C-alpha positions as CSV (number, residue, x, y, z in Angstrom):
1,M,2.4,6.9,17.5
2,W,-0.9,5.0,17.7
3,A,-2.8,8.3,17.5
4,D,-0.8,9.1,14.4
5,I,-1.9,5.8,12.8
6,L,-5.5,6.6,13.3
7,A,-5.1,10.1,12.0
8,L,-3.2,9.0,8.9
9,Y,-6.0,6.6,8.0
10,V,-8.5,9.4,8.2
11,M,-6.3,11.5,5.9
12,W,-6.0,8.5,3.6
13,M,-9.9,8.6,3.2
14,M,-9.9,12.4,2.6
15,M,-10.6,11.9,-1.1
16,L,-14.0,10.4,-0.3
17,Y,-14.9,13.2,2.0
18,L,-14.2,15.9,-0.6
19,T,-16.1,14.1,-3.4
20,N,-19.0,12.7,-1.4
21,V,-19.7,15.7,1.0
22,W,-18.2,18.7,-0.7
23,K,-19.2,17.3,-4.1
24,L,-16.0,18.4,-5.7
25,G,-14.8,16.9,-9.0
26,F,-12.5,14.0,-8.5
27,T,-9.6,15.8,-10.1
28,H,-10.1,18.8,-7.9
29,A,-10.2,16.6,-4.8
30,A,-7.2,14.6,-6.0
31,G,-5.3,17.9,-6.4
32,I,-6.1,18.9,-2.8
33,V,-5.0,15.5,-1.4
34,N,-1.8,15.4,-3.5
35,I,-0.8,19.0,-2.6
36,F,-1.3,18.1,1.1
37,T,0.8,14.9,0.7
38,G,3.5,16.8,-1.2
39,A,3.6,19.6,1.4
40,W,4.3,17.4,4.5
41,T,6.8,15.2,2.7
42,M,8.7,18.3,1.4
43,M,8.8,19.8,4.8
44,L,10.7,16.9,6.3
45,L,14.1,18.3,5.4
46,P,13.5,21.9,6.7
47,M,12.0,20.4,9.8
48,Q,15.1,18.2,10.3
49,Y,17.2,21.3,10.0
50,L,15.2,23.0,12.8
51,V,15.7,20.0,15.0
52,D,19.5,19.8,14.4
53,T,20.2,23.5,14.5
54,F,17.8,25.4,16.7
55,M,15.3,23.5,18.7
56,G,16.1,19.9,19.4
57,S,13.8,16.9,19.1
58,Y,11.7,17.6,22.2
59,I,10.6,21.1,21.3
60,I,9.8,20.1,17.7
61,L,7.9,17.0,19.0
62,F,5.9,19.2,21.4
63,L,5.1,21.9,18.8
64,S,4.2,19.3,16.2
65,S,1.9,17.5,18.6
66,I,0.1,20.8,19.3
67,S,-0.2,21.5,15.6
68,Y,-1.4,18.0,14.9
69,S,-4.1,18.2,17.6
70,L,-5.3,21.7,16.4
71,G,-5.3,20.6,12.8
72,L,-7.5,17.5,13.4
73,G,-9.7,19.6,15.7
74,F,-10.2,22.1,12.9
75,L,-11.2,19.3,10.6
76,W,-13.7,18.1,13.1
77,M,-15.1,21.7,13.4
78,S,-15.3,22.1,9.6
79,T,-17.9,19.3,9.3
80,P,-21.5,20.5,8.8
81,P,-23.0,18.9,11.9
82,I,-20.6,20.8,14.2
83,L,-20.9,24.4,13.1
84,G,-23.5,24.3,10.4
85,K,-26.6,25.2,12.5
86,S,-24.8,27.9,14.5
87,H,-23.9,29.7,11.3
88,G,-27.4,29.5,9.9
89,L,-26.7,26.5,7.7
90,C,-28.0,22.9,7.8
91,G,-26.2,20.1,9.5
92,A,-26.4,17.5,6.7
93,Y,-23.4,16.2,4.7
94,L,-24.3,18.3,1.7
95,P,-22.2,21.0,-0.1
96,E,-24.8,23.7,0.6
97,C,-24.3,23.1,4.3
98,I,-20.6,24.1,4.1
99,G,-20.0,27.8,4.5
100,D,-16.9,29.9,4.1
101,E,-16.0,29.5,7.8
102,Q,-15.9,25.7,7.4
103,R,-13.8,25.9,4.3
104,V,-11.3,28.2,6.1
105,L,-11.2,25.7,9.1
106,F,-10.7,22.8,6.7
107,Y,-7.7,24.2,4.8
108,A,-6.1,25.6,8.0
109,G,-6.5,22.1,9.5
110,L,-4.7,20.5,6.6
111,A,-1.9,23.0,6.9
112,L,-1.5,22.3,10.6
113,I,-1.7,18.5,10.1
114,A,1.1,18.8,7.5
115,V,3.3,20.6,10.0
116,G,2.5,18.2,12.8
117,L,3.1,15.1,10.6
118,S,6.4,16.2,9.3
119,G,7.5,17.3,12.8
120,H,6.6,13.9,14.3
121,L,8.5,12.0,11.6
122,V,11.7,13.8,12.1
123,S,11.7,14.2,15.9
124,L,10.0,11.1,17.2
125,V,12.8,8.6,16.4
126,P,15.8,10.6,17.8
127,F,13.8,11.6,20.9
128,T,12.8,8.0,21.6
129,A,16.4,6.9,21.1
130,A,17.6,9.5,23.6
131,Q,15.4,7.9,26.3
132,I,17.1,4.5,25.9
133,T,20.3,4.7,28.0
134,H,23.1,2.1,28.2
135,G,22.1,1.2,31.8
136,M,18.6,0.4,30.7
137,L,19.9,-2.1,28.2
138,E,22.2,-3.7,30.7
139,N,19.5,-4.1,33.4
140,I,16.8,-5.5,31.1
141,T,15.7,-9.1,31.9
142,D,13.7,-11.7,30.0
143,S,10.5,-11.0,32.0
144,S,10.8,-7.2,31.5
145,F,11.4,-7.7,27.8
146,C,8.4,-9.9,27.5
147,M,6.3,-7.3,29.4
148,M,7.6,-4.6,27.0
149,F,6.8,-6.7,24.0
150,L,3.3,-7.5,25.3
151,F,2.6,-3.8,26.1
152,S,3.7,-2.8,22.6
153,F,1.6,-5.5,21.1
154,M,-1.5,-4.5,23.1
155,A,-0.8,-0.8,22.2
156,S,-0.7,-1.6,18.5
157,L,-4.1,-3.2,18.8
158,V,-5.6,0.1,19.8
159,P,-5.1,1.9,16.4
160,I,-5.8,-1.3,14.4
161,G,-9.1,-1.9,16.2
162,S,-10.0,1.8,15.9
163,V,-9.2,1.9,12.2
164,I,-11.4,-1.2,11.6
165,A,-14.2,0.2,13.7
166,I,-14.0,3.7,12.1
167,S,-14.2,2.3,8.6
168,Y,-17.8,1.1,9.3
169,V,-18.9,4.6,10.6
170,K,-20.3,6.9,8.0
171,A,-20.4,10.1,10.0
172,W,-17.3,12.1,9.1
173,S,-17.7,14.3,12.2
174,F,-17.2,11.1,14.3
175,R,-14.1,10.1,12.2
176,F,-12.4,13.4,12.5
177,G,-13.5,13.9,16.1
178,L,-12.2,10.5,17.3
179,S,-8.9,11.0,15.6
180,A,-8.6,14.5,17.1
181,L,-9.5,13.2,20.6
182,C,-6.9,10.4,20.4
183,T,-4.2,12.8,19.3
184,V,-5.1,15.2,22.1
185,V,-4.9,12.3,24.6
186,G,-1.6,11.2,23.2
187,T,-0.2,14.7,23.4
188,L,-1.3,15.0,27.1
189,V,0.2,11.7,28.0
190,F,3.4,12.7,26.3
191,L,3.5,16.0,28.2
192,A,2.8,14.3,31.5
193,G,6.2,12.6,31.4
194,S,8.2,15.7,30.4
195,Y,10.0,16.0,33.8
196,T,11.4,12.4,33.3
197,Y,12.8,12.7,29.8
198,N,16.4,12.9,28.7
199,Y,16.9,16.0,26.7
200,I,19.4,16.5,23.9
201,G,19.8,19.9,22.5
202,P,20.7,20.8,18.9
203,Q,23.8,19.1,17.7
204,G,24.3,21.0,14.5
205,S,23.2,20.2,11.0
206,P,25.3,19.0,8.0
207,L,23.0,21.2,5.9
208,T,25.0,24.1,7.3
209,T,28.0,22.8,5.5
210,F,26.0,22.9,2.3
211,F,25.3,26.6,2.8
212,R,28.9,27.3,3.9
213,V,30.4,25.8,0.7
214,F,28.2,27.9,-1.6
215,C,28.9,31.0,0.4
216,A,32.7,30.5,0.4
217,A,32.7,29.6,-3.3
218,A,30.6,32.8,-4.1
219,F,33.0,34.9,-2.0
220,K,36.0,33.6,-4.0
221,M,34.4,33.5,-7.4
222,F,37.0,35.8,-8.9
223,Y,39.9,33.7,-7.7
224,R,41.5,31.0,-9.7
225,C,41.7,27.4,-8.5
226,P,45.3,26.1,-8.1
227,K,46.4,23.6,-10.7
228,N,47.5,21.2,-8.0
229,A,44.5,19.9,-6.0
230,N,46.9,19.3,-3.0
231,D,47.1,23.1,-2.6
232,L,43.4,23.2,-1.6
233,Y,42.5,23.3,2.1
234,E,42.2,20.0,4.0
235,I,42.8,18.7,7.5
236,P,44.9,15.6,6.9
237,D,45.1,14.7,10.6
238,L,41.6,13.4,10.7
239,D,40.6,9.7,10.3
240,E,41.1,8.6,6.7
241,H,37.6,7.3,6.6
242,Q,36.3,10.9,7.2
243,L,38.3,12.2,4.2
244,I,36.9,12.3,0.6
245,P,39.5,12.6,-2.2
246,H,39.3,15.5,-4.6
247,S,37.3,15.0,-7.9
248,C,37.6,17.0,-11.1
249,S,33.9,17.6,-11.6
250,L,32.1,20.8,-10.5
251,R,35.4,22.7,-10.2
252,C,33.6,25.9,-9.5
253,L,32.9,24.7,-6.0
254,D,36.6,24.0,-5.4
255,K,37.0,27.8,-4.9
256,A,35.5,27.3,-1.4
257,A,38.7,25.5,-0.4
258,I,41.1,28.0,-1.8
259,V,43.6,29.3,0.7
260,L,44.1,33.1,0.2
261,P,47.8,34.1,0.0
262,R,47.7,37.4,1.8
263,I,45.8,36.2,4.9
264,S,47.2,33.9,7.5
265,L,45.8,30.4,7.5
266,E,44.9,30.6,11.2
267,E,42.7,33.6,10.5
268,Q,41.0,32.0,7.6
269,E,40.3,28.8,9.5
270,R,38.4,30.8,12.1
271,N,35.8,31.9,9.5
272,K,34.3,28.7,8.3
273,W,32.0,30.6,5.9
274,R,35.0,31.7,3.9
275,L,37.1,28.5,3.9
276,C,35.9,24.9,3.7
277,R,37.7,21.6,3.6
278,V,38.0,19.6,0.4
279,T,36.0,16.9,2.1
280,D,33.1,19.4,2.7
281,V,33.2,20.4,-0.9
282,E,33.2,16.8,-2.2
283,E,30.2,16.0,-0.1
284,I,28.3,18.8,-1.7
285,K,29.5,17.6,-5.1
286,M,28.2,14.1,-4.4
287,C,24.8,15.5,-3.6
288,L,24.7,17.6,-6.7
289,R,25.7,14.7,-8.9
290,L,22.6,12.9,-7.7
291,I,20.2,15.6,-9.1
292,P,19.9,14.2,-12.7
293,I,19.2,10.7,-11.6
294,S,16.9,11.9,-8.9
295,L,14.7,13.7,-11.4
296,T,13.5,10.3,-12.6
297,F,12.3,9.6,-9.1
298,I,9.9,12.5,-9.2
299,F,7.7,10.8,-11.8
300,C,7.6,7.7,-9.6
301,G,5.9,10.0,-7.1
302,V,3.3,10.8,-9.8
303,V,2.5,7.1,-10.2
304,S,2.5,6.6,-6.4
305,S,-0.1,9.4,-6.0
306,I,-2.8,7.5,-7.8
307,G,-3.1,5.1,-4.9
308,N,-4.6,7.5,-2.4
309,T,-6.6,9.4,-4.9
310,Y,-8.0,7.7,-8.0
311,F,-7.9,4.1,-6.8
312,I,-9.9,5.2,-3.7
313,I,-12.5,6.9,-5.9
314,Q,-12.8,3.8,-8.1
315,A,-13.3,1.7,-5.0
316,N,-16.1,4.0,-3.8
317,H,-18.1,3.3,-7.0
318,L,-17.9,-0.5,-6.9
319,N,-19.9,-3.1,-5.0
320,D,-18.2,-3.2,-1.6
321,K,-20.0,-6.2,-0.2
322,L,-19.1,-9.9,0.1
323,G,-22.6,-11.4,0.3
324,R,-24.3,-9.2,2.9
325,L,-21.0,-8.3,4.7
326,P,-19.6,-4.9,3.7
327,I,-16.0,-4.8,2.8
328,P,-14.3,-1.8,4.6
329,A,-11.8,0.4,3.0
330,T,-9.2,-1.0,5.3
331,A,-9.2,-4.2,3.2
332,L,-7.7,-2.2,0.3
333,L,-5.2,-0.6,2.6
334,A,-4.3,-4.1,3.9
335,I,-3.8,-5.4,0.4
336,Y,-1.6,-2.5,-0.4
337,E,0.5,-3.0,2.8
338,L,0.8,-6.7,2.0
339,G,2.4,-5.9,-1.3
340,H,4.5,-3.2,0.2
341,T,6.0,-5.3,3.0
342,Q,6.3,-8.7,1.2
343,F,8.0,-7.3,-1.9
344,G,10.2,-5.1,0.3
345,K,11.4,-8.2,2.1
346,L,12.1,-9.9,-1.2
347,Y,14.3,-6.9,-2.1
348,C,16.1,-7.2,1.2
349,K,16.9,-10.9,0.4
350,L,18.2,-9.8,-3.0
351,V,20.5,-7.3,-1.3
352,I,21.8,-10.0,1.0
353,K,22.4,-12.5,-1.8
354,L,24.2,-9.9,-3.9
355,S,26.3,-8.8,-0.9
356,G,27.4,-12.4,-0.4
357,S,28.6,-12.6,-4.0
358,G,30.4,-9.2,-3.8
359,S,27.8,-7.5,-6.1
360,R,25.9,-5.4,-3.6
361,H,27.0,-2.5,-5.7
362,Y,24.2,-3.4,-8.2
363,A,21.4,-4.1,-5.8
364,S,20.0,-0.6,-5.6
365,P,19.8,0.0,-9.4
366,I,18.3,-3.4,-9.9
367,G,15.7,-2.7,-7.3
368,I,14.8,0.6,-8.8
369,V,14.5,-0.9,-12.3
370,V,12.2,-3.7,-10.9
371,S,10.1,-1.2,-9.1
372,M,9.6,0.9,-12.2
373,I,8.6,-2.2,-14.1
374,F,6.0,-2.8,-11.4
375,S,4.7,0.8,-11.9
376,V,4.2,0.2,-15.6
377,I,2.4,-3.1,-15.0
378,C,0.3,-1.4,-12.3
379,C,-0.9,1.4,-14.6
380,I,-1.7,-1.1,-17.4
381,V,-3.8,-3.3,-15.0
382,A,-5.5,-0.2,-13.6
383,A,-6.4,0.9,-17.2
384,K,-7.8,-2.5,-18.0
385,V,-9.9,-2.6,-14.9
386,E,-11.2,1.0,-15.4
387,A,-12.1,0.2,-19.0
388,R,-14.1,-2.8,-17.8
389,R,-15.8,-0.6,-15.1
390,L,-16.8,1.9,-17.8
391,N,-18.3,-0.9,-19.9
392,V,-20.4,-2.0,-16.9
393,V,-21.5,1.6,-16.4
394,I,-22.7,1.9,-20.0
395,S,-24.4,-1.4,-20.1
396,H,-26.4,-0.7,-17.0
397,G,-27.3,2.9,-17.9
398,L,-25.4,4.4,-14.9
399,M,-23.7,7.2,-16.8
400,D,-25.8,9.9,-15.2
401,K,-26.1,8.2,-11.8
402,P,-22.7,9.0,-10.2
403,D,-23.8,8.1,-6.7
404,D,-25.1,4.6,-7.6
405,K,-23.0,1.5,-6.9
406,I,-21.8,-0.3,-10.0
407,P,-22.6,-4.0,-10.1
408,M,-18.9,-4.9,-10.2
409,S,-17.0,-6.4,-7.3
410,I,-14.4,-4.3,-5.4
411,F,-12.1,-7.4,-5.7
412,W,-11.2,-6.3,-9.2
413,L,-9.1,-3.5,-7.7
414,F,-7.0,-5.9,-5.5
415,P,-4.4,-6.7,-8.2
416,Q,-3.6,-3.0,-8.8
417,F,-3.3,-2.3,-5.1
418,V,-0.9,-5.2,-4.7
419,L,1.2,-4.0,-7.7
420,L,1.2,-0.5,-6.3
421,G,2.3,-1.8,-2.9
422,A,5.1,-3.8,-4.6
423,F,6.2,-0.7,-6.5
424,D,6.2,1.5,-3.5
425,G,7.9,-1.1,-1.2
426,I,10.8,-2.0,-3.5
427,F,11.2,1.6,-4.8
428,E,11.3,3.2,-1.3
429,I,13.9,0.8,0.1
430,S,16.1,0.6,-3.0
431,K,16.0,4.4,-3.5
432,A,17.0,5.0,0.1
433,H,19.8,2.4,-0.1
434,F,21.1,4.0,-3.3
435,L,21.1,7.5,-1.9
436,V,22.7,6.5,1.4
437,D,25.5,4.8,-0.5
438,Q,26.2,7.7,-2.8
439,V,26.4,10.6,-0.4
440,G,29.0,11.6,2.2
441,P,29.0,10.3,5.7
442,S,27.6,13.5,7.3
443,M,24.6,13.6,4.9
444,I,23.3,10.1,5.5
445,G,20.8,11.2,8.2
446,H,19.2,13.7,5.9
447,I,19.3,12.1,2.5
448,V,16.3,9.8,3.4
449,H,14.2,12.8,4.2
450,L,15.3,14.4,0.9
451,S,14.3,11.2,-1.0
452,V,10.8,11.3,0.6
453,G,10.6,15.0,-0.4
454,V,11.4,14.1,-4.0
455,L,8.4,11.7,-4.0
456,G,6.4,14.6,-2.5
457,M,7.4,16.7,-5.5
458,G,6.0,13.9,-7.6
459,H,2.7,14.0,-5.8
460,M,2.5,17.8,-6.4
461,G,3.6,17.2,-10.0
462,S,0.7,14.9,-10.6
463,V,-1.6,17.9,-10.4
464,L,0.3,19.4,-13.3
465,V,0.3,16.1,-15.2
466,V,-3.5,15.8,-14.9
467,Y,-3.9,19.4,-16.0
468,I,-1.8,19.0,-19.1
469,A,-3.4,15.6,-19.9
470,G,-6.8,17.2,-19.6
471,K,-5.9,20.2,-21.8
472,V,-4.3,18.0,-24.5
473,S,-7.4,15.6,-24.5
474,E,-9.7,18.6,-25.2
475,R,-7.8,19.7,-28.3
476,G,-9.9,19.7,-31.5
477,G,-13.2,20.2,-29.6
478,K,-13.1,16.7,-28.1
479,T,-14.5,15.8,-24.7
480,G,-11.8,15.9,-22.1
481,W,-10.7,12.8,-20.2
482,F,-11.5,14.4,-16.8
483,Q,-15.2,15.4,-16.2
484,H,-16.9,16.3,-12.9
485,T,-17.9,12.7,-12.3
486,L,-15.9,9.5,-12.6
487,N,-18.5,7.7,-14.8
488,K,-18.3,10.4,-17.5
489,S,-14.5,10.6,-17.4
490,R,-11.9,8.4,-19.2
491,L,-9.6,7.6,-16.4
492,D,-8.5,4.5,-18.3
493,K,-6.8,6.7,-20.9
494,Y,-5.0,8.6,-18.2
495,Y,-3.7,5.3,-16.8
496,W,-2.5,4.3,-20.2
497,T,-0.7,7.7,-20.5
498,L,1.0,7.0,-17.1
499,A,2.0,3.6,-18.3
500,W,3.9,4.8,-21.4
501,L,5.3,7.7,-19.5
502,S,6.6,5.3,-16.8
503,A,8.1,3.2,-19.5
504,V,9.9,6.3,-20.9
505,N,11.0,7.2,-17.4
506,L,12.4,3.7,-16.9
507,G,14.4,4.0,-20.1
508,V,15.8,7.4,-19.0
509,Y,16.8,6.0,-15.6
510,V,18.6,3.0,-17.2
511,V,20.7,5.3,-19.3
512,M,21.5,7.6,-16.4
513,A,22.3,4.6,-14.2
514,L,24.7,3.2,-16.7
515,L,26.5,6.6,-16.9
516,F,26.5,7.3,-13.2
517,A,29.8,7.1,-11.4
518,Y,29.0,4.9,-8.4
519,Q,30.7,5.0,-5.0
520,K,31.4,1.8,-3.2
521,S,28.6,0.6,-1.0
522,R,29.1,2.0,2.5
523,I,27.3,-0.9,4.1
524,E,29.5,-3.4,2.2
525,E,32.6,-1.6,3.4
526,D,31.4,-1.7,7.0
527,Q,31.0,-5.5,6.7
528,V,34.2,-6.3,5.0
529,A,36.4,-6.0,8.1
530,P,34.2,-8.2,10.4
531,Q,34.0,-10.9,7.7
532,E,37.7,-11.0,7.2
533,E,38.3,-11.0,11.0
534,E,35.9,-13.9,11.5
535,N,37.2,-15.9,8.6
536,G,40.7,-15.4,9.9
537,N,39.8,-16.8,13.3
538,G,38.8,-20.1,11.6
539,G,35.9,-20.9,14.1
540,G,32.3,-20.3,14.7
541,M,29.6,-19.6,12.0
542,G,31.3,-16.6,10.5
543,T,29.0,-14.1,8.8
544,Q,26.5,-16.8,7.8
545,G,25.1,-17.3,11.3
546,P,21.4,-17.7,11.9
547,F,20.9,-14.0,12.6
548,K,23.3,-12.4,10.2
549,D,21.0,-12.2,7.2
550,D,18.2,-10.7,9.3
551,A,20.6,-8.1,10.6
552,Q,21.8,-7.2,7.1
553,C,18.2,-6.9,5.9
554,F,17.4,-4.7,8.9
555,C,20.3,-2.4,8.2
556,C,19.4,-2.2,4.6
557,C,15.7,-1.4,5.4
C-alpha cells in the first residue's frame, strides 16, 4: 500500500512531465491524464467481476502487482536519460530527446499502471480481510495492538517522507525509478509470504444475475406477462429481508420470471439462465432506475478532473517560494486532502444528526446538493484567480515567456484546492451512501465501484467538453480559448463555462431527486432493531453512547 501511495503521487504530477518535458499543449496533456484516470476507474467493476467469478483476490492482486511494477518500470525507461543515448538521442529532458521507442514505453506503462491500480483497489481489501481470522482477534492483547499500531504508523511515514523528498527532486527519471523500485520491493515482500496466506476462491458475482435476467427476458420476449404478479416465479421460503416485492415499472424485465406452462417447474429451475426470481428482476430494476440520476454525476467528474490537470498547470506557473524556501507540490495536495477529509467528516455528522431525527432518508440528496454548490463556487473562484493571473502576465510582459515564473504567489490557488477537496469529499461519500441505499442487497459490494466508474466517465468526458468549448470559442474567426501555452489561453472563460454548466447540472439533479422513488435507508433499517431493543431494556447509554456516533460515521463512510 505504501508503494502505491508513492506511485499515485508520481502519477498526480504527470501533467507537469508532459508539458515541461514533452512540451505538449496543456489541453493535450490534460487529455492524456484524464483518459488514464477514466480508464483505471472504469476498470474497477470488470476487475471486481474477475475477482468474484474466475480468479479470486490473491491471483488478481498478484497479477496487478506485476502489471504495476512493469508499468512504472516502463515509465522509468521512457525518460530521456535512460534510453536516449543508446538510441542515438540526447539524454536531456527535451522533446527532441524523446523517440518513438520512449513514447511506446510511456503509453504501454500507463496502460499497465491502470490495470495494476484497478486490480489493487478491488482485491487488496478482501484479501487482507481474509487474513484476519476469528482466533487472531480473540488472542490479541493490548501490547500486541500497540505494536501493530506503532508498526502501521511507522510504515505510513515511509510513503509520506518519500513523497515530500521526491517533490524536491527535479529529475523525472529518479521520480519514476524510485516509485518503480518501491513497487517491485513491495511485490517481492508480498510474494515472500505466499505460503502463509489464507486463500479464498471465487465466490460468484451478483453481476451474473444481471446478465441472467436480461438473457431470460430476451428468451421469453414473445410471451405475455401474467396479469397477477403473484404468478411470477419466486422462492417464498427465503428470509423476508432477502425478498423484494414486485414493482410495476420496467415490466419487460418481468418476462424473466415467467413460468412456462408446458415445462415442469423443476426442469425450469435447473436452468437459471431461463428462469429468474422476482427478487432478482427487481434488483436489476433498482439499478436501471438509477441511470437518469446517475447521469448528473458524470458532469461532477468533469469538474473533479480540473484538480489534477489545470490546477496543477496553474501552480507550475506561479511563484512557488515562501521567502527562499520552495513550496513543494505536496502542499497543494495536502490542502486538497484537508478539504476532502474535513468536509467529509462534517457530512458524516450531518448523517448522524439526521438519523437521530428519523430523517436519514434525506441525508444523501442534501449532501449531493451541497457538494454541487461547492463545485459551482470552486469554478467561480478558479475563474477569478486565473483572470488575475492573466492580468499579471500582461502587465509584466510574460505573454511570450511560458517558462518564466509569474510574480504571483502560489497561495492564491489554495482556496480553489480547498473547495475542490470539499466538493470531492462530500460528493464521494454522499453519492456512495445514496447508491448503497437504493440498490438490492446483493449489489452493495459492486455499486461503489460503479459510482467511481461514473466519475471516471466524467474525467474522460472532460476531454470532449474541452474540445467542444474550444471549437465553439473559435467560431467567427475568433482566437480559441485553448492555445499551446497557458499564458495565451483563456482558461478563466473555461472555468466560467464549467460554473454555469455545474449550476445547470445542479438544477437537473434537484428535479430528478424530487421525482425519484426512494427506498428506505438500509443503514437506518439495520439500526432500528438495536435502538428499540436497548430502549426497551431501560438501562445503559442506549444508542447515544460515547462510541455510537463514531461507529455510525464509520459505517456511512
